[in-house]
KEMI-125450 format. One line per 10 residues: their letters; for each residue x, y, z of C-alpha. Coordinates in Angstrom, 1 decimal, padded with zeros to 4 digits. Layout:
residues N
a) X,Y,Z ~ ... .
***
This chain:
residues 506
xxxxxxxxxx) -012.4,-016.7,015.7 ~ -013.5,-014.6,018.6 ~ -015.6,-011.7,017.6 ~ -015.3,-008.2,019.2 ~ -018.2,-007.4,021.5 ~ -020.5,-004.5,021.0 ~ -018.8,-002.7,023.8 ~ -015.5,-003.0,022.0 ~ -016.9,-001.7,018.7 ~ -019.0,001.2,019.8 .
xxxxxxxxxx) -017.9,004.8,020.4 ~ -021.0,005.7,022.4 ~ -021.3,005.8,026.2 ~ -019.5,002.8,027.8 ~ -017.9,001.9,024.5 ~ -014.3,001.7,023.6 ~ -013.7,005.4,022.7 ~ -015.0,006.4,026.2 ~ -012.6,004.0,027.9 ~ -009.5,004.9,025.9 .
xxxxxxxxxx) -008.8,008.1,027.7 ~ -008.8,006.3,031.0 ~ -006.1,003.9,029.7 ~ -003.9,006.5,027.9 ~ -000.2,005.8,028.3 ~ 000.9,009.5,027.9 ~ -000.9,011.3,030.6 ~ 001.0,014.6,030.3 ~ -000.3,015.2,026.7 ~ -003.9,016.3,026.3 .
xxxxxxxxxx) -005.6,013.9,023.9 ~ -007.8,014.7,021.0 ~ -011.4,013.5,020.7 ~ -012.1,010.8,018.2 ~ -013.2,013.0,015.3 ~ -010.0,015.2,015.7 ~ -007.8,012.1,016.0 ~ -009.2,010.7,012.8 ~ -008.4,013.8,011.0 ~ -004.9,013.7,012.4 .
xxxxxxxxxx) -004.6,010.0,011.3 ~ -005.5,011.0,007.8 ~ -003.1,014.0,007.8 ~ -000.3,011.8,009.2 ~ -000.9,009.3,006.4 ~ -000.4,012.0,003.8 ~ 002.9,013.1,005.5 ~ 004.1,009.6,005.8 ~ 003.3,009.0,002.1 ~ 005.7,011.8,001.1 .
xxxxxxxxxx) 008.5,010.0,002.9 ~ 007.5,006.7,001.4 ~ 007.3,007.9,-002.1 ~ 010.7,009.6,-002.0 ~ 012.4,006.5,-000.6 ~ 010.7,003.8,-002.7 ~ 010.0,005.5,-006.1 ~ 012.1,005.4,-009.3 ~ 014.0,008.3,-007.8 ~ 016.0,005.7,-005.7 .
xxxxxxxxxx) 016.4,003.5,-008.7 ~ 017.9,006.3,-010.7 ~ 020.1,007.4,-007.8 ~ 021.4,003.8,-007.6 ~ 022.0,003.7,-011.3 ~ 024.0,007.0,-011.1 ~ 026.3,005.2,-008.6 ~ 026.7,002.3,-011.0 ~ 024.1,-000.2,-009.8 ~ 023.4,-003.4,-011.8 .
xxxxxxxxxx) 020.1,-005.3,-012.3 ~ 021.0,-007.4,-009.3 ~ 021.3,-004.3,-007.2 ~ 018.0,-003.0,-008.5 ~ 016.4,-006.4,-007.7 ~ 017.7,-006.3,-004.2 ~ 016.4,-002.8,-003.6 ~ 013.1,-003.8,-005.0 ~ 013.0,-006.8,-002.7 ~ 013.7,-004.9,000.5 .
xxxxxxxxxx) 010.1,-003.5,001.1 ~ 008.7,-007.1,001.1 ~ 011.8,-009.3,001.9 ~ 012.1,-007.8,005.4 ~ 008.5,-008.5,006.4 ~ 009.7,-011.1,008.8 ~ 010.5,-008.2,011.2 ~ 006.7,-007.9,011.7 ~ 006.8,-011.2,013.6 ~ 009.3,-009.7,016.0 .
xxxxxxxxxx) 007.0,-006.7,016.4 ~ 004.0,-009.0,017.0 ~ 006.0,-010.9,019.7 ~ 006.9,-007.6,021.3 ~ 003.3,-006.4,021.2 ~ 002.2,-009.6,023.1 ~ 004.7,-008.8,025.9 ~ 004.0,-005.1,026.5 ~ 001.0,-003.1,027.8 ~ 001.3,-000.1,025.5 .
xxxxxxxxxx) 002.6,000.3,022.0 ~ 003.1,004.1,021.6 ~ 006.6,004.6,022.8 ~ 008.2,001.5,021.2 ~ 006.5,002.4,017.9 ~ 007.6,006.0,018.2 ~ 011.2,005.2,019.0 ~ 011.5,002.7,016.1 ~ 009.8,005.0,013.7 ~ 012.0,008.0,014.4 .
xxxxxxxxxx) 015.1,005.8,013.7 ~ 013.4,004.6,010.5 ~ 012.8,008.1,009.2 ~ 016.5,009.0,009.6 ~ 018.1,006.0,007.8 ~ 018.4,007.5,004.3 ~ 020.1,010.8,005.4 ~ 023.7,009.3,005.7 ~ 023.6,007.7,002.3 ~ 021.9,010.7,000.7 .
xxxxxxxxxx) 024.5,013.3,002.0 ~ 027.5,010.9,002.1 ~ 028.6,011.2,-001.6 ~ 028.5,015.0,-001.3 ~ 030.5,015.1,001.9 ~ 032.9,012.4,000.9 ~ 033.2,012.3,-002.9 ~ 036.4,010.3,-002.8 ~ 034.5,007.2,-001.7 ~ 033.8,004.8,-004.6 .
xxxxxxxxxx) 030.3,004.4,-006.1 ~ 030.3,000.7,-005.3 ~ 030.7,001.5,-001.6 ~ 027.8,003.9,-001.7 ~ 025.7,001.3,-003.5 ~ 026.4,-001.1,-000.7 ~ 025.6,001.5,001.9 ~ 022.4,002.4,000.0 ~ 021.3,-001.2,000.2 ~ 022.2,-001.3,003.9 .
xxxxxxxxxx) 020.3,001.9,004.5 ~ 017.3,000.5,002.6 ~ 017.5,-002.6,004.7 ~ 017.5,-000.6,007.9 ~ 014.7,001.6,006.6 ~ 012.4,-001.3,005.8 ~ 013.4,-003.5,008.7 ~ 012.4,-000.7,011.1 ~ 009.3,000.1,009.1 ~ 008.1,-003.5,009.4 .
xxxxxxxxxx) 009.1,-003.6,013.1 ~ 006.7,-000.6,013.7 ~ 003.8,-001.6,011.4 ~ 002.1,-004.3,013.5 ~ 002.4,-002.0,016.6 ~ 000.7,000.8,014.8 ~ -001.9,-001.3,013.0 ~ -002.9,-003.1,016.2 ~ -003.1,000.3,018.0 ~ -005.4,001.6,015.2 .
xxxxxxxxxx) -007.4,-001.6,015.3 ~ -008.1,-001.3,019.0 ~ -008.8,002.5,018.8 ~ -010.9,003.1,015.7 ~ -014.6,002.1,015.7 ~ -015.6,-000.9,013.5 ~ -018.6,001.0,012.0 ~ -017.4,002.6,008.8 ~ -013.8,001.4,009.2 ~ -013.3,000.7,005.5 .
xxxxxxxxxx) -014.8,004.0,004.5 ~ -012.5,005.8,006.9 ~ -009.5,003.8,005.5 ~ -010.7,004.8,002.0 ~ -010.7,008.5,002.9 ~ -007.2,008.2,004.4 ~ -006.1,006.4,001.2 ~ -007.6,009.1,-000.9 ~ -005.4,011.8,000.7 ~ -002.4,009.5,000.6 .
xxxxxxxxxx) -002.9,009.2,-003.2 ~ -003.1,013.0,-003.7 ~ -000.1,013.5,-001.5 ~ 001.9,010.8,-003.5 ~ 001.0,012.7,-006.7 ~ 002.1,016.0,-005.3 ~ 005.4,014.7,-003.8 ~ 006.4,012.9,-007.0 ~ 005.4,015.8,-009.2 ~ 007.5,018.1,-007.0 .
xxxxxxxxxx) 010.4,015.7,-007.2 ~ 010.1,015.7,-011.0 ~ 010.1,019.5,-011.1 ~ 013.2,019.6,-008.9 ~ 015.1,017.4,-011.4 ~ 013.8,019.3,-014.4 ~ 014.0,022.9,-013.2 ~ 016.4,023.2,-010.3 ~ 019.6,022.5,-012.2 ~ 020.9,020.4,-009.3 .
xxxxxxxxxx) 023.1,017.4,-009.9 ~ 021.5,014.0,-009.3 ~ 023.2,013.5,-005.9 ~ 022.5,017.0,-004.7 ~ 018.8,016.8,-005.7 ~ 018.4,013.4,-004.1 ~ 019.9,014.8,-000.8 ~ 017.5,017.7,-000.8 ~ 014.5,015.5,-001.4 ~ 015.5,013.0,001.3 .
xxxxxxxxxx) 015.8,015.9,003.8 ~ 012.3,017.1,002.9 ~ 010.9,013.6,003.2 ~ 012.6,013.0,006.5 ~ 011.3,016.3,008.1 ~ 007.7,015.6,007.0 ~ 008.0,012.0,008.1 ~ 009.0,013.1,011.6 ~ 006.0,015.5,011.7 ~ 003.7,012.6,011.0 .
xxxxxxxxxx) 005.0,010.8,014.1 ~ 004.5,013.8,016.3 ~ 000.8,013.9,015.5 ~ 000.2,010.5,017.2 ~ 001.4,011.8,020.6 ~ -002.1,013.3,021.0 ~ -004.0,010.2,019.9 ~ -005.3,008.0,022.7 ~ -004.2,004.4,023.0 ~ -006.1,001.6,024.6 .
xxxxxxxxxx) -004.0,-000.9,026.5 ~ -003.0,-004.1,024.7 ~ -005.6,-006.8,025.7 ~ -004.0,-009.5,027.8 ~ -003.6,-012.9,026.2 ~ -002.7,-016.3,027.6 ~ 001.0,-017.1,027.8 ~ 001.8,-019.7,025.2 ~ 004.9,-021.3,023.8 ~ 006.7,-019.1,021.3 .
xxxxxxxxxx) 006.0,-021.6,018.4 ~ 002.3,-021.6,019.3 ~ 002.2,-017.8,019.4 ~ 003.4,-017.6,015.8 ~ 001.0,-020.4,014.6 ~ -002.2,-019.1,016.2 ~ -003.3,-017.1,013.1 ~ -002.7,-020.1,010.8 ~ -004.9,-022.3,012.9 ~ -007.8,-020.1,012.0 .
xxxxxxxxxx) -009.2,-021.6,008.8 ~ -010.8,-018.4,007.6 ~ -007.7,-016.3,008.1 ~ -005.5,-019.0,006.7 ~ -007.3,-018.7,003.3 ~ -006.4,-015.0,003.2 ~ -002.8,-015.7,004.0 ~ -002.6,-018.3,001.2 ~ -003.9,-015.7,-001.2 ~ -001.5,-012.9,-000.1 .
xxxxxxxxxx) 001.5,-015.2,-000.3 ~ 000.8,-016.3,-003.9 ~ -000.1,-012.8,-004.9 ~ 003.2,-011.3,-003.7 ~ 005.0,-014.1,-005.6 ~ 003.2,-013.3,-008.8 ~ 003.5,-009.5,-008.5 ~ 007.2,-009.3,-007.5 ~ 008.3,-011.2,-010.6 ~ 007.8,-008.1,-012.6 .
xxxxxxxxxx) 006.8,-005.1,-010.5 ~ 010.3,-004.1,-009.1 ~ 011.6,-003.7,-012.7 ~ 009.1,-001.4,-014.3 ~ 011.0,001.7,-013.4 ~ 014.4,000.5,-014.5 ~ 012.8,-000.9,-017.7 ~ 011.4,002.5,-018.6 ~ 014.7,004.2,-017.8 ~ 017.0,001.7,-019.5 .
xxxxxxxxxx) 015.1,000.0,-022.4 ~ 012.5,002.6,-023.3 ~ 014.8,005.6,-022.7 ~ 012.6,007.7,-020.6 ~ 014.1,010.5,-018.6 ~ 013.8,010.5,-014.8 ~ 011.5,013.5,-015.1 ~ 009.2,011.5,-017.4 ~ 009.2,008.4,-015.1 ~ 008.5,010.5,-012.0 .
xxxxxxxxxx) 005.7,012.4,-013.7 ~ 004.2,009.1,-015.0 ~ 004.2,007.7,-011.4 ~ 002.8,011.0,-010.1 ~ -000.1,011.1,-012.6 ~ -000.9,007.4,-011.9 ~ -001.7,008.3,-008.3 ~ -004.6,010.5,-009.5 ~ -006.3,007.3,-010.7 ~ -006.2,005.9,-007.2 .
xxxxxxxxxx) -007.4,009.2,-005.6 ~ -010.4,009.2,-007.9 ~ -011.8,006.0,-006.5 ~ -010.4,005.5,-003.0 ~ -013.3,007.0,-001.1 ~ -015.9,005.1,-003.1 ~ -013.9,001.9,-002.8 ~ -013.9,002.2,001.0 ~ -017.7,002.6,000.8 ~ -018.0,-000.5,-001.4 .
xxxxxxxxxx) -015.9,-002.5,001.1 ~ -018.1,-001.5,004.0 ~ -021.3,-002.3,002.1 ~ -020.3,-005.5,000.2 ~ -017.2,-006.9,002.0 ~ -013.5,-007.2,001.2 ~ -013.5,-010.5,-000.7 ~ -015.3,-009.1,-003.8 ~ -012.8,-006.3,-004.1 ~ -009.9,-008.7,-003.9 .
xxxxxxxxxx) -011.4,-010.9,-006.6 ~ -012.3,-008.0,-009.0 ~ -009.0,-006.2,-008.6 ~ -006.9,-009.3,-008.9 ~ -008.7,-010.3,-012.1 ~ -007.5,-007.1,-013.8 ~ -004.0,-006.7,-012.3 ~ -002.4,-008.5,-015.2 ~ -003.2,-005.7,-017.5 ~ -000.3,-003.5,-016.5 .
xxxxxxxxxx) 002.2,-006.3,-017.1 ~ 000.7,-007.0,-020.6 ~ 000.8,-003.2,-021.3 ~ 004.5,-003.2,-020.5 ~ 005.0,-005.9,-023.2 ~ 003.3,-003.6,-025.7 ~ 005.0,-000.3,-024.6 ~ 006.4,001.6,-027.6 ~ 010.1,002.2,-027.8 ~ 009.6,005.9,-028.2 .
xxxxxxxxxx) 009.7,007.6,-024.8 ~ 007.0,010.2,-025.7 ~ 004.6,007.6,-027.1 ~ 005.4,005.3,-024.2 ~ 004.5,008.0,-021.7 ~ 001.1,008.7,-023.1 ~ 000.4,005.1,-023.7 ~ 001.1,004.2,-020.1 ~ -000.7,007.2,-018.4 ~ -004.2,005.6,-018.6 .
xxxxxxxxxx) -002.8,002.1,-017.9 ~ -001.0,003.1,-014.7 ~ -003.9,005.3,-013.6 ~ -006.2,002.2,-013.8 ~ -003.5,000.1,-012.1 ~ -003.4,002.6,-009.2 ~ -007.2,002.2,-008.9 ~ -006.8,-001.6,-008.7 ~ -004.0,-001.1,-006.1 ~ -006.3,001.1,-004.1 .
xxxxxxxxxx) -008.9,-001.6,-004.1 ~ -006.5,-004.3,-003.0 ~ -004.9,-002.1,-000.3 ~ -008.2,-001.0,001.2 ~ -009.5,-004.6,001.1 ~ -006.3,-005.9,002.7 ~ -006.2,-003.4,005.5 ~ -009.9,-003.7,006.2 ~ -009.8,-007.5,006.3 ~ -006.8,-007.5,008.6 .
xxxxxxxxxx) -008.3,-005.1,011.1 ~ -011.8,-006.6,011.0 ~ -010.9,-010.3,011.3 ~ -008.0,-010.1,013.7 ~ -009.1,-010.5,017.3 ~ -008.1,-007.8,019.8 ~ -006.0,-010.5,021.7 ~ -003.1,-011.2,019.5 ~ -004.1,-008.7,016.8 ~ -000.5,-007.8,016.1 .
xxxxxxxxxx) 000.4,-011.5,015.3 ~ -002.6,-011.8,013.0 ~ -001.5,-008.7,011.1 ~ 002.1,-009.9,010.9 ~ 000.9,-013.3,009.6 ~ -001.3,-011.6,007.0 ~ 001.5,-009.5,005.6 ~ 004.9,-010.8,006.7 ~ 004.7,-014.3,005.2 ~ 003.6,-012.8,001.9 .
xxxxxxxxxx) 006.3,-010.2,002.0 ~ 009.0,-012.7,002.5 ~ 007.8,-014.7,-000.4 ~ 007.8,-011.5,-002.6 ~ 011.2,-010.5,-001.4 ~ 012.8,-013.8,-002.3 ~ 011.0,-013.7,-005.7 ~ 012.3,-010.2,-006.5 ~ 015.9,-011.1,-005.7 ~ 015.8,-014.3,-007.8 .
xxxxxxxxxx) 014.2,-012.3,-010.6 ~ 016.9,-009.7,-010.4 ~ 019.6,-012.4,-010.5 ~ 018.0,-014.1,-013.6 ~ 017.8,-010.7,-015.3 ~ 021.5,-010.2,-014.8 ~ 022.3,-013.6,-016.2 ~ 019.8,-013.2,-019.1 ~ 022.0,-010.8,-021.0 ~ 024.8,-013.4,-020.9 .
xxxxxxxxxx) 022.5,-016.1,-022.4 ~ 021.1,-013.8,-025.2 ~ 018.2,-016.1,-026.2 ~ 016.1,-015.5,-029.3 ~ 013.1,-016.8,-031.1 ~ 013.1,-016.8,-034.9 ~ 016.2,-014.6,-034.9 ~ 014.5,-011.9,-032.7 ~ 016.2,-011.4,-029.3 ~ 014.1,-011.9,-026.2 .
xxxxxxxxxx) 014.4,-009.3,-023.5 ~ 014.7,-010.5,-019.9 ~ 012.3,-007.8,-018.9 ~ 009.7,-009.1,-021.4 ~ 010.0,-012.6,-019.9 ~ 009.6,-011.2,-016.4 ~ 006.5,-009.2,-017.3 ~ 004.9,-012.1,-019.3 ~ 005.5,-014.6,-016.4 ~ 004.2,-012.1,-013.9 .
xxxxxxxxxx) 001.1,-011.6,-015.9 ~ 000.4,-015.3,-016.1 ~ 001.0,-015.8,-012.3 ~ -001.3,-012.8,-011.5 ~ -004.1,-014.5,-013.4 ~ -003.5,-017.7,-011.5 ~ -003.8,-015.8,-008.2 ~ -007.5,-015.2,-009.1 ~ -008.2,-018.8,-008.0 ~ -006.8,-018.2,-004.5 .
xxxxxxxxxx) -008.6,-014.9,-004.3 ~ -011.9,-016.7,-004.8 ~ -011.1,-019.1,-002.0 ~ -010.7,-016.3,000.6 ~ -013.4,-016.8,003.2 ~ -015.5,-013.9,004.4 ~ -019.0,-015.1,005.3 ~ -020.5,-011.6,005.6 ~ -019.5,-010.6,002.0 ~ -021.7,-010.4,-001.0 .
xxxxxxxxxx) -020.9,-012.3,-004.3 ~ -018.6,-010.7,-006.7 ~ -021.3,-010.7,-009.4 ~ -023.6,-008.7,-007.1 ~ -021.0,-006.1,-006.6 ~ -020.1,-005.8,-010.3 ~ -023.7,-005.6,-011.2 ~ -024.3,-002.8,-008.7 ~ -021.3,-000.9,-009.7 ~ -022.3,-001.2,-013.4 .
xxxxxxxxxx) -025.8,000.0,-012.7 ~ -024.4,002.9,-010.6 ~ -022.0,003.9,-013.5 ~ -024.8,003.7,-016.0 ~ -027.1,005.9,-013.8 ~ -024.3,008.4,-013.3 ~ -023.7,008.8,-017.0 ~ -027.4,009.2,-017.6 ~ -027.4,012.0,-015.0 ~ -024.4,013.6,-016.6 .
xxxxxxxxxx) -026.2,013.8,-019.9 ~ -029.2,015.5,-018.3 ~ -027.1,017.8,-016.3 ~ -028.7,016.6,-013.1 ~ -025.4,015.6,-011.5 ~ -024.3,019.3,-011.4 ~ -027.2,020.1,-009.1 ~ -027.0,017.0,-006.9 ~ -023.5,015.5,-006.6 ~ -024.4,013.2,-003.7 .
xxxxxxxxxx) -026.7,010.4,-004.9 ~ -023.8,008.3,-006.2 ~ -022.5,007.5,-002.7 ~ -025.9,007.1,-001.3 ~ -026.8,004.5,-003.9 ~ -023.6,002.5,-003.1 ~ -024.2,002.8,000.6 ~ -027.9,002.1,000.5 ~ -029.2,-001.4,001.0 ~ -031.7,-003.2,-001.2 .
xxxxxxxxxx) -033.8,-006.3,-000.8 ~ -031.5,-008.6,-002.7 ~ -028.3,-006.7,-002.5 ~ -028.0,-006.6,-006.3 ~ -030.1,-003.6,-007.3 ~ -029.4,000.0,-006.6 ~ -032.1,002.4,-005.4 ~ -034.5,004.1,-007.7 ~ -033.1,006.8,-009.9 ~ -032.8,010.4,-008.8 .
xxxxxx) -035.7,011.3,-011.1 ~ -038.0,008.8,-009.5 ~ -037.0,010.1,-006.0 ~ -037.9,013.6,-007.1 ~ -041.2,012.5,-008.6 ~ -042.1,010.7,-005.4 .
***
């Protein structure tokens, strides 16, 4: 694979950031310098997260259930975020034919942010229309939302990949992810309070929240009008079939695609049904489920910044392996969830907080790998191959799982006289497949990365050192050494720097 040159990676004189202003596609808008633009990218990520959480959280599941949705409908809604990933290939093809990405991305994203408003306000304006009709329109709205989202994603990712400097890229992505996690917590907590305290009916509350999410989502898009855009690097014209297959001809990148495809298959057997399981089988209220989701995001926020630093220091492959190895725990926890809603809530709080930390690791590793190992020529197609194939696999899996769950109640199987829940089977199968995904995670190729054992040893030593400092009260006086030890390099890559006390003595 072609590697970016130093001139492409640097932000100093003669580097990419200096040349971007000369190539800007929106000359009538004054552009921000790199540091300001990075803050805007972080802020925009938080605003976009509000829209994303309000349109993909258990809130939408409960809204669908209030309209009379079945398990098959829930499975289809759960499949939409990944099942429509094929739109990313169309976006990648578009990116290879245009010079600038800003305005196509902006136009598609504005339409995407508006898709949920008709189905949110429709039942209020036209209450005589049947619930089944609105369920169909909700699915159609969700299809448009995610289709347009995936049409815009490769354009935006390739733009950011060409604009942002390589040095510290994963750390920056971790910082952005950190604020997204906190924003997700705040938005879901606010949504829970709206349902708990506002006294609004389900349909009215859903409409209000969709309006808020839409406005903030549009503000996110406006921020990018002041961020510079380098032109799309020219690539040789090839046959359409060859354009799609270029990323898969790269052996290193193909190993990553194989992992993501199997991982989405394993995850989507059970993940889309966690919310509806807690609402239907455990008997949690919508307020309880939304608060559970909101609190879980705090777990991801606690580690995102540090996870980004680890990815920069040790590579993305160790993160994928370590997080994949533990991702079965949430499915196993669902099998052990108490039937009492209150007990289930407190049982799942630490489980889902840990799961959010693992998700943060996987997301940061995925985004960092895609941006680092996709060449500037054809970057959008590499990004689409790394996500779209996996998403389509996950989407088909979720729809089939939803169909089987619908039929499961008709079969009513049992073992030893005890009925077997369809949800239990889905969670158990998903847990087993997630463990199997570990084998493919180990096969991901990243020559520059350290071994997983080295990373785990370093993190363990770091945690032990931190706890020792806490006991002495040193951490209160010097909160910075933790990040410096993770970022610092050692002779063999496995040992952390000397302890804080040794530094002071020296």
